KOLKOL-974054 format. One record per residue (C-alpha): residue in three letters; x, y, z. Coordinates in steps of 0.05 Angstrom, whole numbers, padded with zeros to 5 digits. Example, Ala and Ser with C-alpha at 12.3 -4.5 7.8 and 13.67 -1.06 7.14 Angstrom:
BEGIN
site type->ALA, east->00246, north->-00090, up->00156
site type->SER, east->00273, north->-00021, up->00143
//
This chain:
BEGIN
site type->MET, east->02593, north->01163, up->05070
site type->SER, east->02596, north->01208, up->05009
site type->VAL, east->02529, north->01225, up->04978
site type->PRO, east->02521, north->01201, up->04905
site type->ARG, east->02511, north->01255, up->04853
site type->VAL, east->02461, north->01240, up->04797
site type->GLY, east->02453, north->01283, up->04736
site type->VAL, east->02388, north->01298, up->04700
site type->LEU, east->02388, north->01325, up->04629
site type->ALA, east->02353, north->01392, up->04637
site type->LEU, east->02348, north->01420, up->04567
site type->GLN, east->02273, north->01408, up->04558
site type->GLY, east->02217, north->01363, up->04584
site type->ASP, east->02196, north->01338, up->04652
site type->PHE, east->02265, north->01338, up->04685
site type->ALA, east->02237, north->01373, up->04748
site type->ARG, east->02197, north->01312, up->04768
site type->HIS, east->02259, north->01268, up->04762
site type->LEU, east->02298, north->01317, up->04804
site type->ALA, east->02244, north->01313, up->04858
site type->SER, east->02245, north->01237, up->04857
site type->LEU, east->02320, north->01234, up->04864
site type->GLU, east->02322, north->01286, up->04919
site type->ALA, east->02271, north->01244, up->04957
site type->LEU, east->02320, north->01186, up->04955
site type->GLY, east->02373, north->01230, up->04988
site type->VAL, east->02422, north->01237, up->04931
site type->ASP, east->02454, north->01301, up->04906
site type->VAL, east->02425, north->01323, up->04839
site type->GLN, east->02458, north->01361, up->04783
site type->ARG, east->02422, north->01393, up->04724
site type->ILE, east->02459, north->01376, up->04660
site type->VAL, east->02459, north->01432, up->04609
site type->ARG, east->02533, north->01435, up->04589
site type->PRO, east->02586, north->01382, up->04575
site type->GLU, east->02625, north->01401, up->04637
site type->ASP, east->02564, north->01386, up->04681
site type->LEU, east->02577, north->01311, up->04669
site type->ALA, east->02645, north->01312, up->04702
site type->ASP, east->02625, north->01296, up->04773
site type->VAL, east->02561, north->01255, up->04767
site type->ASP, east->02556, north->01181, up->04784
site type->ALA, east->02494, north->01166, up->04741
site type->LEU, east->02449, north->01202, up->04692
site type->VAL, east->02375, north->01207, up->04677
site type->LEU, east->02347, north->01227, up->04608
site type->PRO, east->02275, north->01251, up->04620
site type->GLY, east->02213, north->01252, up->04578
site type->GLY, east->02204, north->01311, up->04532
site type->GLU, east->02196, north->01327, up->04458
site type->SER, east->02246, north->01281, up->04425
site type->THR, east->02258, north->01323, up->04362
site type->THR, east->02270, north->01385, up->04404
site type->MET, east->02315, north->01348, up->04452
site type->THR, east->02356, north->01320, up->04394
site type->ARG, east->02367, north->01389, up->04366
site type->LEU, east->02386, north->01417, up->04434
site type->LEU, east->02438, north->01362, up->04445
site type->ASP, east->02474, north->01388, up->04384
site type->ALA, east->02463, north->01461, up->04400
site type->HIS, east->02493, north->01451, up->04470
site type->ARG, east->02550, north->01406, up->04444
site type->LEU, east->02525, north->01350, up->04488
site type->ARG, east->02516, north->01294, up->04438
site type->GLU, east->02586, north->01265, up->04441
site type->PRO, east->02596, north->01275, up->04517
site type->LEU, east->02528, north->01243, up->04530
site type->THR, east->02543, north->01184, up->04485
site type->ARG, east->02610, north->01171, up->04519
site type->PHE, east->02578, north->01176, up->04587
site type->ALA, east->02521, north->01130, up->04570
site type->ARG, east->02568, north->01077, up->04542
site type->GLU, east->02611, north->01077, up->04604
site type->GLN, east->02567, north->01096, up->04663
site type->PRO, east->02495, north->01084, up->04688
site type->VAL, east->02439, north->01119, up->04650
site type->LEU, east->02363, north->01116, up->04655
site type->GLY, east->02320, north->01142, up->04598
site type->THR, east->02245, north->01151, up->04605
site type->CYS, east->02197, north->01162, up->04547
site type->ALA, east->02236, north->01210, up->04502
site type->GLY, east->02298, north->01190, up->04540
site type->LEU, east->02287, north->01119, up->04515
site type->ILE, east->02283, north->01145, up->04444
site type->LEU, east->02350, north->01180, up->04453
site type->LEU, east->02383, north->01117, up->04481
site type->GLY, east->02356, north->01071, up->04426
site type->ARG, east->02391, north->01052, up->04361
site type->GLU, east->02335, north->01067, up->04312
site type->SER, east->02276, north->01115, up->04311
site type->GLU, east->02242, north->01150, up->04253
site type->ARG, east->02234, north->01224, up->04237
site type->LEU, east->02288, north->01251, up->04284
site type->PRO, east->02331, north->01310, up->04262
site type->GLY, east->02393, north->01270, up->04280
site type->PRO, east->02411, north->01199, up->04300
site type->PRO, east->02396, north->01174, up->04370
site type->LEU, east->02454, north->01156, up->04416
site type->GLY, east->02451, north->01082, up->04399
site type->VAL, east->02468, north->01057, up->04469
site type->LEU, east->02410, north->01007, up->04471
site type->ASP, east->02402, north->00960, up->04412
site type->ALA, east->02328, north->00972, up->04404
site type->THR, east->02282, north->01002, up->04352
site type->VAL, east->02235, north->01052, up->04384
site type->GLU, east->02174, north->01081, up->04350
site type->ARG, east->02158, north->01152, up->04369
site type->ASN, east->02085, north->01163, up->04392
site type->GLY, east->02076, north->01088, up->04383
site type->TYR, east->02015, north->01086, up->04428
site type->GLY, east->01982, north->01147, up->04396
site type->ARG, east->01982, north->01222, up->04404
site type->GLN, east->01970, north->01266, up->04465
site type->VAL, east->01895, north->01249, up->04468
site type->ASP, east->01913, north->01175, up->04469
site type->SER, east->01955, north->01181, up->04533
site type->PHE, east->01935, north->01130, up->04586
site type->THR, east->01954, north->01096, up->04651
site type->ALA, east->01959, north->01020, up->04655
site type->GLU, east->01989, north->00965, up->04697
site type->VAL, east->02061, north->00948, up->04683
site type->THR, east->02093, north->00884, up->04706
site type->SER, east->02166, north->00886, up->04725
site type->PRO, east->02203, north->00835, up->04770
site type->VAL, east->02259, north->00885, up->04783
site type->VAL, east->02212, north->00927, up->04826
site type->GLY, east->02174, north->00869, up->04855
site type->GLY, east->02117, north->00860, up->04805
site type->TRP, east->02062, north->00910, up->04792
site type->PHE, east->02077, north->00983, up->04777
site type->PRO, east->02031, north->01041, up->04756
site type->GLY, east->02050, north->01059, up->04684
site type->VAL, east->02038, north->01130, up->04659
site type->PHE, east->02041, north->01132, up->04583
site type->ILE, east->02039, north->01201, up->04552
site type->ARG, east->02049, north->01202, up->04477
site type->ALA, east->02091, north->01142, up->04494
site type->PRO, east->02143, north->01109, up->04449
site type->ARG, east->02135, north->01036, up->04431
site type->ILE, east->02191, north->00984, up->04430
site type->ARG, east->02186, north->00949, up->04363
site type->ARG, east->02251, north->00909, up->04364
site type->VAL, east->02299, north->00886, up->04419
site type->GLY, east->02368, north->00865, up->04398
site type->PRO, east->02414, north->00811, up->04425
site type->GLY, east->02440, north->00824, up->04494
site type->VAL, east->02382, north->00871, up->04512
site type->GLU, east->02339, north->00847, up->04570
site type->VAL, east->02265, north->00862, up->04574
site type->ILE, east->02253, north->00884, up->04647
site type->ALA, east->02181, north->00909, up->04642
site type->HIS, east->02118, north->00889, up->04604
site type->LEU, east->02053, north->00925, up->04592
site type->THR, east->01999, north->00879, up->04621
site type->PRO, east->01955, north->00853, up->04564
site type->GLY, east->01887, north->00886, up->04558
site type->PRO, east->01824, north->00862, up->04523
site type->GLY, east->01839, north->00836, up->04454
site type->LYS, east->01914, north->00833, up->04465
site type->ALA, east->01945, north->00764, up->04463
site type->ALA, east->02012, north->00780, up->04495
site type->ALA, east->02046, north->00830, up->04540
site type->GLU, east->02088, north->00883, up->04505
site type->PRO, east->02158, north->00903, up->04526
site type->VAL, east->02158, north->00973, up->04557
site type->GLY, east->02225, north->00971, up->04593
site type->VAL, east->02293, north->00946, up->04571
site type->ARG, east->02363, north->00941, up->04599
site type->ARG, east->02433, north->00927, up->04573
site type->GLY, east->02486, north->00930, up->04627
site type->GLN, east->02482, north->00998, up->04660
site type->ALA, east->02434, north->01028, up->04608
site type->VAL, east->02359, north->01026, up->04622
site type->GLY, east->02302, north->01052, up->04580
site type->LEU, east->02228, north->01057, up->04598
site type->CYS, east->02169, north->01075, up->04554
site type->PHE, east->02131, north->01104, up->04613
site type->HIS, east->02140, north->01158, up->04666
site type->PRO, east->02157, north->01131, up->04736
site type->GLU, east->02172, north->01202, up->04759
site type->LEU, east->02098, north->01221, up->04751
site type->THR, east->02071, north->01168, up->04798
site type->GLY, east->02101, north->01186, up->04865
site type->ASP, east->02127, north->01114, up->04868
site type->LEU, east->02203, north->01113, up->04877
site type->ARG, east->02216, north->01039, up->04864
site type->PHE, east->02244, north->01046, up->04793
site type->HIS, east->02290, north->01104, up->04813
site type->ARG, east->02312, north->01065, up->04875
site type->TRP, east->02325, north->01002, up->04834
site type->PHE, east->02364, north->01040, up->04781
site type->LEU, east->02409, north->01075, up->04831
site type->GLY, east->02420, north->01016, up->04876
site type->GLN, east->02419, north->00954, up->04831
site type->VAL, east->02440, north->00982, up->04764
site type->ALA, east->02486, north->01040, up->04784
site type->GLY, east->02511, north->01005, up->04847
site type->LEU, east->02504, north->01068, up->04889
site type->GLU, east->02494, north->01067, up->04963
site type->LEU, east->02434, north->01110, up->04980
site type->PRO, east->02436, north->01152, up->05044
site type->GLY, east->02361, north->01141, up->05054
site type->SER, east->02295, north->01170, up->05031
site type->ALA, east->02262, north->01230, up->05065
site type->ALA, east->02197, north->01207, up->05033
site type->GLY, east->02196, north->01137, up->05061
site type->GLU, east->02201, north->01071, up->05024
site type->ASN, east->02161, north->01084, up->04961
site type->GLY, east->02131, north->01153, up->04952
site type->VAL, east->02151, north->01224, up->04939
site type->ARG, east->02122, north->01268, up->04992
site type->GLY, east->02071, north->01315, up->04962
site type->ALA, east->02074, north->01284, up->04893
site type->ALA, east->02025, north->01316, up->04845
site type->GLU, east->01980, north->01284, up->04793
site type->PRO, east->02012, north->01270, up->04725
site type->VAL, east->02013, north->01329, up->04678
site type->PRO, east->02013, north->01312, up->04603
site type->GLU, east->02066, north->01361, up->04582
site type->GLY, east->02136, north->01357, up->04553
site type->THR, east->02126, north->01289, up->04522
site type->PRO, east->02159, north->01256, up->04461
//
């Protein structure tokens, strides 16, 4: 069986944690820094980072058009700033987002760095409860037709309804939070297996966790 190859955009942000999660699932990983790096990958991850910097770097590295084409045709997962890049609308960016997901995404929608938090996320695609790490997290303000909400932030005191924090349209998935910072591989496993349709060779870290996963570090966020 050939081993799937998954790319991670590695211009800026927390791409190293995604690389570790994917390696723990037994796939071959490729850092994406040039258009030609996309040629042989089966799926792509857009990590958290600083969304304005990432947008500028896409243009500087001539990656905007290749990434847009890839994301419209092949599986892509965007987390935090990666969700902002995948969305259709977001304010105060130096260039337009890729527009792959018909969603309006508010940058720093849950507050600034000091407002970062962890909270329970509910998602049936990973079996229910998931630990959500929100670091200067974006907020989904509008979801367009054809876009499925796959994860909700569990309501806290004073909140009447759960908020969407994960969306999907076809092979494109966007999350407001950072699954790569939890040591829990369920979202990566679901994306690769159920969304991308890749056959995983197995996980050296066992069913759920990344061996030796560290505590979340609030750096490189949108």
